[in-house]
C-alpha positions in Angstrom: 73.2 182.9 30.4 72.8 179.3 31.2 69.7 177.2 32.1 69.8 174.8 35.0 67.3 172.6 36.8 67.0 173.3 40.5 64.9 170.6 42.1 61.8 170.8 39.9 62.3 174.3 38.5 64.3 175.7 35.6 66.4 178.8 36.4 68.5 181.1 34.2 71.8 182.1 35.7 74.7 184.2 34.3 77.7 182.4 32.8 80.3 181.5 35.4 77.7 181.2 38.3 78.9 178.9 41.0 76.9 176.5 43.2 77.7 178.8 46.2 76.1 181.8 44.5 73.0 179.8 43.7 72.7 178.4 47.2 73.2 181.8 48.7 70.2 183.1 46.7 67.8 180.6 48.1 65.4 181.1 51.1 67.2 178.7 53.4 70.6 179.3 55.1 73.3 177.7 53.0 74.6 175.7 56.0 71.2 174.0 56.3 71.3 172.5 52.8 73.1 169.7 51.2 73.7 169.9 47.5 74.2 167.6 44.5 74.9 168.4 40.9 74.0 165.9 38.2 73.6 163.3 41.0 77.0 163.9 42.6 77.2 165.2 46.1 79.1 168.6 46.4 80.5 169.3 49.8 79.7 172.7 51.3 83.4 173.8 51.2 83.6 173.0 47.4 80.5 175.0 46.3 82.5 178.2 45.6 84.7 176.3 43.1 81.9 174.4 41.4 81.0 176.4 38.3 77.6 175.5 37.0 77.1 174.7 33.3 74.2 174.8 31.0 71.9 171.9 31.5 73.1 171.0 35.0 70.6 169.4 37.4 71.0 170.8 40.9 69.3 169.2 43.9 69.2 170.8 47.3 67.9 169.1 50.4 68.0 169.2 54.2 70.2 166.4 55.4 68.7 164.1 58.0 70.8 163.9 61.2 70.3 162.4 64.6 70.8 159.1 66.3 
C-alpha cells in the first residue's frame, strides 16, 4: 500500500495504482477534472500510464473555460 495526498486528504492505495484509477474512483466524471501530481499537470490521456508513488501529492480541479 502507498499513502498519497489528494487535495487536502490522505488516501491509502494499492501499490501500482494509476492516476486514472484514482480519478475514476472519485464522485466527479473523469472528463470534468484536470489533474496535477506533485505540481505537474498530467493530461487526461496520460493518466493511465502515470503510476502513483508513496508520498505523491495529487490535485484535482475543474478547469475554467469560456471566453
